[in-house]
C-alpha positions in Angstrom: 111.0 -13.6 -16.8 109.2 -10.7 -15.1 111.0 -7.8 -13.8 110.7 -6.6 -10.3 107.9 -3.9 -11.4 105.8 -6.4 -13.1 106.3 -8.8 -10.3 104.9 -6.2 -7.9 102.0 -5.3 -10.1 101.1 -9.0 -10.5 101.3 -9.3 -6.7 98.9 -6.5 -6.2 96.3 -8.0 -8.7 96.5 -11.6 -7.3 96.1 -10.0 -3.6 93.1 -8.0 -4.8 91.5 -10.8 -6.4 92.0 -12.9 -3.3 90.6 -10.3 -1.0 87.4 -9.7 -3.2 86.6 -13.1 -3.7 87.0 -14.0 -0.1 89.8 -16.6 -0.7 92.1 -15.3 2.0 89.5 -13.6 4.3 89.2 -16.7 6.4 92.9 -17.1 6.8 93.1 -14.1 8.8 90.0 -14.5 10.6 89.5 -15.8 14.1 87.8 -19.1 14.6 87.1 -18.8 18.3 89.7 -21.6 19.2 92.3 -21.5 22.1 95.4 -19.6 21.5 93.7 -16.9 19.6 93.6 -13.3 20.8 90.7 -10.8 20.0 92.4 -7.6 19.4 90.1 -5.4 17.3 86.2 -4.9 17.0 86.5 -6.4 13.5 87.6 -9.7 15.3 84.5 -9.5 17.5 82.1 -8.9 14.6 83.7 -11.8 12.8 83.1 -14.2 15.6 79.6 -12.8 16.0 78.9 -13.8 12.1 80.2 -17.2 13.1 77.5 -17.3 15.8 80.1 -17.4 18.7 79.1 -14.1 20.2 76.0 -12.1 20.7 75.6 -8.5 19.6 75.6 -7.5 23.0 78.9 -9.1 23.8 80.4 -7.2 20.8 79.0 -4.0 22.4 80.3 -4.8 25.9 84.0 -5.7 24.7 84.3 -3.1 21.8 85.3 -0.4 24.2 87.8 -2.6 26.2 89.5 -3.4 22.8 89.6 0.2 22.0 91.3 1.0 25.2 94.2 -1.4 24.2 92.9 -4.3 26.3 93.0 -7.6 24.2 90.8 -10.6 25.3 92.6 -14.0 24.9 90.6 -17.2 24.1 92.0 -19.9 26.2 91.5 -23.8 26.6 88.0 -24.9 27.8 88.3 -25.5 31.5 86.7 -28.3 33.5 83.7 -26.9 35.4 81.8 -30.0 35.9 79.6 -30.3 39.1 82.3 -32.0 41.2 84.9 -29.5 40.2 82.7 -26.5 41.2 80.6 -27.5 44.2 81.4 -28.4 47.9 81.8 -32.1 48.8 78.8 -32.3 51.1 76.6 -30.5 48.5 77.4 -33.0 45.9 76.8 -36.0 48.3 73.2 -34.5 49.1 72.7 -34.0 45.2 73.5 -37.7 44.6 71.6 -39.0 47.5 68.5 -37.3 46.5 68.7 -37.2 42.7 65.4 -37.9 40.9 63.0 -36.8 43.9 62.4 -33.4 43.0 59.5 -32.5 40.5 57.4 -29.6 39.4 53.8 -28.8 39.9 51.3 -27.5 37.6 52.1 -24.0 38.4 55.8 -24.6 37.7 56.7 -24.5 41.4 59.5 -26.8 42.9 57.9 -29.6 44.9 59.4 -32.8 46.8 62.7 -30.9 47.4 64.2 -31.3 50.7 67.5 -29.4 50.4 69.2 -32.1 48.5 71.6 -29.9 46.7 70.9 -29.5 42.8 67.1 -30.4 42.3 67.6 -31.7 38.7 71.3 -32.7 38.3 70.3 -34.4 34.8 68.2 -32.4 32.4 67.5 -33.4 28.7 67.5 -30.5 26.2 64.2 -32.2 24.8 62.5 -31.9 28.1 59.7 -29.3 27.6 60.5 -28.0 31.0 64.1 -27.8 30.6 64.5 -24.1 30.9 62.5 -24.0 34.0 64.4 -26.9 35.8 67.8 -25.2 34.8 66.5 -22.0 36.4 65.7 -24.0 39.7 69.2 -25.5 39.5 70.7 -22.2 39.6 68.3 -21.0 42.3 69.7 -23.9 44.5 73.2 -23.7 43.3 76.0 -24.1 46.1 76.0 -20.7 47.6 77.5 -22.3 50.7 75.6 -22.4 54.1 77.3 -19.1 55.0 78.9 -16.4 52.8 80.9 -13.3 53.4 81.9 -10.8 51.1 84.0 -8.2 53.1 84.8 -6.0 50.1 83.2 -5.3 46.9 83.2 -2.5 44.4 81.2 -1.4 41.4 82.5 1.2 39.1 80.2 3.3 37.0 81.0 5.6 34.2 78.4 8.0 32.5 78.3 9.1 29.0 80.4 12.2 30.2 83.3 10.0 31.5 82.5 10.6 35.1 82.9 7.7 37.4 81.3 6.9 40.6 82.2 4.1 42.8 79.8 1.9 45.0 81.1 -0.3 47.6 80.4 -2.2 50.6 80.1 -5.7 52.3 77.6 -8.5 51.9 76.9 -11.5 54.2 74.4 -14.5 53.8 73.3 -17.3 56.1 71.1 -20.3 55.1 68.6 -21.2 57.9 67.5 -24.3 55.9 68.9 -26.3 53.0 72.2 -26.6 54.7 74.7 -29.2 53.5 78.0 -28.3 55.2 78.1 -26.7 58.5 76.2 -28.6 61.4 73.4 -28.6 62.2 72.2 -29.7 58.7 69.9 -29.4 56.9 68.3 -26.7 59.4 69.6 -24.5 62.0 66.4 -25.3 63.8 65.6 -21.5 64.3 62.9 -21.2 61.6 60.9 -23.7 59.5 59.8 -21.0 57.0 62.9 -19.1 56.2 65.5 -20.2 53.6 68.2 -17.5 53.9 68.8 -14.1 54.9 71.2 -11.5 53.0 72.5 -8.3 54.6 74.4 -5.7 52.3 75.9 -2.5 53.8 77.3 0.2 51.8 80.5 2.0 52.4 80.9 4.4 49.6 80.1 6.8 48.1 79.7 9.1 51.1 76.1 9.9 50.3 75.2 6.2 50.8 77.6 5.3 53.6 76.0 3.3 56.3 72.9 2.5 54.2 72.1 -1.1 54.7 69.6 -3.8 53.5 68.3 -6.9 54.8 66.5 -9.5 52.6 64.6 -12.5 53.7 63.8 -15.4 51.4 61.2 -17.8 52.5 60.8 -21.5 52.0 57.3 -21.1 50.6 57.7 -19.8 46.9 54.3 -18.3 47.0 55.5 -16.0 49.8 57.2 -12.7 48.4 60.6 -11.8 50.0 60.7 -9.2 52.8 63.1 -6.4 52.3 64.2 -3.9 55.0 66.4 -0.8 54.3 68.2 1.3 56.9 68.3 4.9 55.9 71.0 6.6 58.1 69.8 10.0 57.3 66.4 9.3 58.9 68.0 6.7 61.4 65.0 4.6 60.5 64.3 1.3 59.0 61.8 1.0 56.3 60.2 -1.9 54.7 60.5 -2.3 50.8 57.5 -3.0 48.9 57.4 -7.0 48.5 55.9 -6.8 45.1 58.2 -4.4 43.4 61.5 -5.9 42.5 62.4 -3.4 39.8 63.9 -0.7 42.0 67.6 -0.1 41.7 68.9 0.5 45.2 71.7 3.1 45.6 72.3 3.8 42.2 72.9 0.3 40.9 72.4 -0.7 37.2 71.0 -3.9 38.8 67.6 -4.1 40.2 66.7 -6.5 43.0 65.8 -9.3 40.7 69.2 -8.7 38.7 71.3 -9.3 41.8 73.8 -12.3 41.2 72.3 -12.2 37.5 69.0 -13.8 38.8 67.5 -13.7 42.2 63.9 -13.5 41.4 60.9 -15.8 42.2 61.4 -18.4 39.5 57.9 -19.8 39.2 56.5 -16.5 38.5 58.2 -16.4 35.0 58.1 -18.5 32.0 61.5 -20.2 31.2 62.1 -21.5 27.6 65.2 -23.2 26.3 65.7 -21.6 22.7 68.8 -23.5 21.6 71.9 -25.2 22.5 75.0 -23.9 20.8 78.7 -23.4 21.0 79.6 -20.0 22.3 82.3 -18.0 23.7 81.9 -17.0 27.4 84.1 -15.8 30.2 86.2 -18.3 31.8 87.4 -18.7 35.4 89.4 -16.1 37.2 91.7 -15.9 40.0 89.7 -14.8 43.2 92.9 -13.9 45.0 93.9 -11.4 42.2 94.9 -8.0 43.6 92.8 -5.0 42.8 95.7 -2.8 43.2 98.0 -1.0 40.8 95.6 -1.4 37.8 96.0 -5.3 37.6 92.3 -6.0 37.9 90.7 -2.7 36.5 92.1 -0.4 33.8 90.4 2.6 32.6 87.0 1.2 34.0 87.3 -2.1 32.5 88.3 -5.5 33.7 91.8 -6.7 32.5 91.5 -10.3 33.6 88.7 -11.4 31.4 89.5 -14.2 29.0 87.1 -16.3 26.8 86.7 -19.9 26.1 84.4 -21.9 23.9 81.7 -24.1 25.6 78.3 -25.6 24.8 75.8 -23.3 26.2 72.0 -23.2 26.6 70.1 -20.0 25.5 67.4 -19.5 27.9 64.5 -16.9 27.7 62.8 -15.9 30.8 59.6 -13.8 30.5 57.2 -12.6 33.5 53.7 -14.2 33.7 52.4 -11.0 35.2 51.7 -7.5 33.9 53.7 -4.3 34.9 57.2 -5.8 35.2 60.1 -3.7 34.2 61.4 -6.3 31.5 59.6 -7.8 28.6 62.0 -10.7 28.7 65.6 -11.7 29.4 68.1 -13.8 27.5 70.6 -15.9 29.4 73.5 -18.1 28.5 73.7 -20.9 30.9 76.3 -23.6 31.2 74.6 -27.1 31.3 77.9 -28.4 32.8 77.3 -26.7 36.3 74.0 -24.7 35.7 75.6 -21.3 36.2 74.5 -18.3 34.1 77.4 -16.5 32.3 75.6 -13.7 30.3 72.4 -11.9 30.4 70.5 -9.5 28.2 67.5 -7.5 29.5 64.9 -6.1 27.2 62.4 -3.3 28.1 58.8 -3.6 27.7 58.9 -2.6 24.0 61.3 -5.4 23.4 64.4 -3.1 23.0 67.7 -4.2 24.5 68.1 -2.3 27.8 70.9 -3.8 29.9 73.7 -6.4 29.6 75.3 -8.1 32.3 78.4 -10.5 32.4 79.3 -12.7 35.1 82.9 -14.0 35.6 83.5 -16.8 38.2 86.2 -18.1 40.4 86.6 -21.5 41.9 87.5 -21.3 45.7 88.6 -24.2 48.0 86.6 -25.0 51.0 88.4 -26.2 54.1 87.9 -29.9 55.0 86.5 -28.8 58.4 83.8 -26.7 56.5 82.7 -29.2 54.0 85.6 -29.6 51.6 85.6 -29.5 47.8 85.1 -26.2 46.0 82.6 -23.4 45.4 82.4 -21.6 42.1 81.1 -18.2 42.8 80.6 -14.8 41.1 84.0 -12.9 41.5 83.5 -10.0 39.0 81.7 -8.9 35.9 80.6 -6.1 33.5 77.3 -4.2 33.3 75.8 -1.8 30.8 72.7 0.4 31.1 72.0 1.4 27.4 69.3 3.8 28.3 71.0 5.9 30.8 74.6 5.3 29.2 76.3 3.9 32.4 78.7 1.1 32.3 81.4 -0.5 34.5 82.8 -3.5 36.1 82.4 -4.9 39.6 84.7 -7.2 41.6 85.0 -8.7 45.0 88.4 -8.8 46.7 87.9 -12.1 48.5 85.0 -14.1 49.4 84.6 -16.7 52.4 82.3 -19.5 52.2 81.0 -21.9 54.8 82.3 -19.9 57.5 80.8 -21.0 61.0 81.7 -17.7 62.4 78.7 -16.1 60.6 75.9 -16.5 62.8 72.0 -15.7 62.7 72.3 -12.7 65.2 74.1 -10.9 62.5 70.8 -10.9 60.3 68.4 -9.1 62.5 67.0 -5.7 62.0 68.9 -4.4 65.1 72.1 -5.9 63.8 71.4 -4.1 60.5 70.9 -0.8 62.3 74.2 -1.3 64.1 75.8 -2.3 60.8 74.6 0.9 59.1 76.0 3.0 62.1 
């Protein structure tokens, strides 16, 4: 029989053989299954090697882990169409399914505000990527939307933190499904929706406001008006330049809500369909006080789940755009983007953006059902070394108290003051 000394030596030899040959490496490795917890950067890289994470996700999540914030993997949630959209929106989707199509230039036609233009898309369809992009364009934003408080924290490479904050409102004049009158307010036949953003912080940007008008005709570029409080003037933004980052954002105008550009001006290609780990639903009522939402400039509510995702490439059809291409992770269960990589003109990774979503119930008098909306996320600008999370305290959808008179140039001026 072996004495204790030889038992220990024999155990060391066997353990060394197991590790060197890889016999036990998989027994301690994560498989991307519910119940596992990502605790180290090595865990992230192991999941990347299994094809379940992008390198950009490893970059984004590594610092969070190093700050002692683990990332749980949870059961895959039900995010099917009826679960994440308003009742009237889904009724319109089913009523008009199969009517929408694309013309030779990639523009959406035969769309009359019927909810989702292409609720059923085959991955074998050569236009699958473009159709999926139009589904996101026409996702259920709600006929109105009010974001009374949002914050965006940015940390530079020296550890300095700046906070951007403000309010955001939106109203659809056409393509309405929930609040009467539908499908149009009858005010304008050529305007789809209006967005109004007003900044409350930092002090240098306080009272700056921006009004954006999106038209029904896709060939017509959006109008953007900016109120500059220091000048007490409204200036019109260049309609052709969507690459400017207003107010120190990492995002430019097309990056808002992960994509808000003119879809037909870009090429859309479905690269692959794969199992992938992405952020799951968050609680839209979670408090932001006491570090329960943000810790050390990182989101603490992030969990991952394994889902079937579409990897989609977006590239401009025109010269002079700020990005050579984008790579998206899109969920074909509901046609929402969950992750984005942005590449500069030389093809190098430039920015990374993650969106986390929450499902909010809609009162029956405002249409009923739910709306899945962007509740928080993380952004990184690799070139200027700035990164940080954003979050919305609470969002109100299909609120009839939001009226068109709140979206005029005069209203923007008053909002700015």
